[in-house]
N, C-alpha and C positions, 0 to 999 in steps of 0.2 A: 475292600478286597472281597473276592468271591468267597462265599461261605462253603465249607467242605460238605460234600454229600457222601453217603456210604458207597454208592457206585456211580455217582454223578460226575459232571465235568469240572467241579470246583477243585480248589487246591488250598489246603490248610496252611501251606507254606507262603501263601500270599497275604495272610492276615497280618495286621499290625503295620508298623512303619517300615520294618526291615533293617533299620540302622543297627540295633543290637546284634542281629545275626551277622550283619556285614562286619561289625567290629570283631566278632568271633572268627569269621573267615579270614580276615586280614591279620589276625593274631596267630593263625596257624591251625585253627580247628575248622576243618572243611565241612561245609553244609551244602552239598551239591544241589539238593532239591530246592533250596531257596533261590537259586539262580537258574532254575530249569525253564524250558520254554513254556511249560504248563503254568508255572507260577507267574511268568511274565504276562501271558495272555490274560489270566485271571486278574492280575493286578491292574492291567490296562482297562479291562471291562469294569471292574469294581470301582476303581478310582474315577473313571469317566462318569459312571452312573451316580456315584456319591456327590461329586462336584456339581453335576448337572441338576441334582435334586436340591442343591443348596445346603448340604451338610458341611459344618465346619470341622473337618477332620484333619486339616493340615496337609500341605502338599510336599514339604521338604523331604520327609522320610520316604514316602512312596516314590518320589521322583529319583531319589538317590538309589533306592532299591531297583527301580526300573532301569536306570542307567547301568548299574552293575550287571543286571541280568542280560541287558542288550549287549554289553561288552563281551559277556561270556558266549553269547550266541555268535558274535562276530569272530571271536577267537577260535571257534570250532570250524570255521571255514577252511577249506584246504590251503588257501593262500597264507593263513596265519597259524595253522595247526602246529606245524613243526617248530616254527620260530618262537611262538608265544605260548600256545596251549601246553606244550610239553616242558616248558621252562617255568618252574614255579616262581622264580624271582620276578621274571617279566610279567607273569600272570598277575602277581600281587601288585606290581607297579601299575598295570593297566586298570585293575579294579580300584586302586587309589585314585587314579585319574578320573575314572568314571564317577566317583563320589563328587569330585569337583564339578564335573559336567552337570550332575543332577542338581547341585545347589545353584549353579548359574542358570539352568533352565527354570528354576523356581523364582529366584530373586533378581537375576540379571547382574550379579556381582562377581566378576572374575577373581578378584583378590580374595574375597570372602570364601569363594569356592575352593581356592587353593589352600587357604588356612584350614578350612573344614576337612579337606582330605588329609592334611597333616594330623588334625585332631583325631580323626577316625583311626589312623594307623599309628597313633602316638606310642604304642607299646614298643614298636621297633620301626624306625623310619629311616630309609636310605636317602641321604641328601641328594644324590644324583637322580632320584625319582621326582624331584621337585619340578623340573622343567617339563616333565610329561603332564603333570597336573595343570601346569600353567598353559601349555599349548592346547590341551583339551578345553580348558575354560575359555581361552580366547577364541578358539574355533567355534565353540558353542555360541558365544555372543555374536560372532560374525554371521553365523548361519541364521540366528534370530533376526539380525538386521537385514539380511538379504531376503528372508521370507516376508518381512514387513515391507520392504521396498516393492516386492511383487504382490503385495496385498494378500498374501496367503495366511498371515496371522494378523490379529488386531493390533497388537502392540508388543514391544519388547518389555519384559518385566523390569520395573523400576523400583528401587528402594530409595525413599526420600527421608532424610534425617534433618530436622531443624537444627541449625547451628546458632548458638548464642555466644557472642564474643565475651571473653573473660577479662577481668582486670589483672594487673601484674601480680598482686599478692596471691591470687588464686593459683597461678601457675607455680609459684613457690610452694604453696600448700600441697599441690598435686605431686610435685617433685619430692617433697619431704615424705609424703605418704608412700610413694613408690619406693624410696630408699628404705623406709622403715619396714615395709613388707618384704623387701629383699633381704634385709638383715634377719628378720624373724624366720623367713624360709630357710636361710642358710643355717640359723640356729637349730631349727627343727631337724634338718638333714644331719647336722653334726651330732645332735642328741640321739637320733636313731642309729647312727653309725656307732656311737659309743656304747649304747645299750646292746646292740648286736654283738660287739666285741666282748662285752662283759658276760653276756649269756653264753657265748661260745667258750670263754675261758672257764666259767663255772660249770659247764657241762649240763646246763638246764635243758637243752634240747638235744635229743639223741635220735 
């Protein structure tokens, strides 16, 4: 990202990956400058220069940040201003969908992008926003494919995972491990609930 200067064109809000700030925004703490046009331009210039120089800085966080900033710029257009920009619920849904688009633009994984958008907004997630993230992710991969067909980009991002077949007893072991973890998680939730009730009854927290 562009380094900030006292009176220069840089933006300190373009530093870092941008995902922690986006988590804060989607949780209700608004950080407008992190999605400003100035931060967007600085992020594009800084990320392009860093990747062209061969630095291993990671692309997922910056691409998610850029997608969210670009969605904010689009929501400020007169066509969408009243319908989305002034509606905080829709604005938050669009930013969540932008997270999915950023992941798809990095790895080419629509399902992974949708799951990531849920993870980012896990503090409070509306199920009816799920289709927005899915449509955005699918539209992103379709645009990549069209650009590749017209030879405007080199290749669509591909994630390859080597698959090794398992024997029958390994599936049983995995199922047992999942059941055990589920029971432990339920026990922890029940324990926390019991402790909270006891603390409230004893008046330890005022």
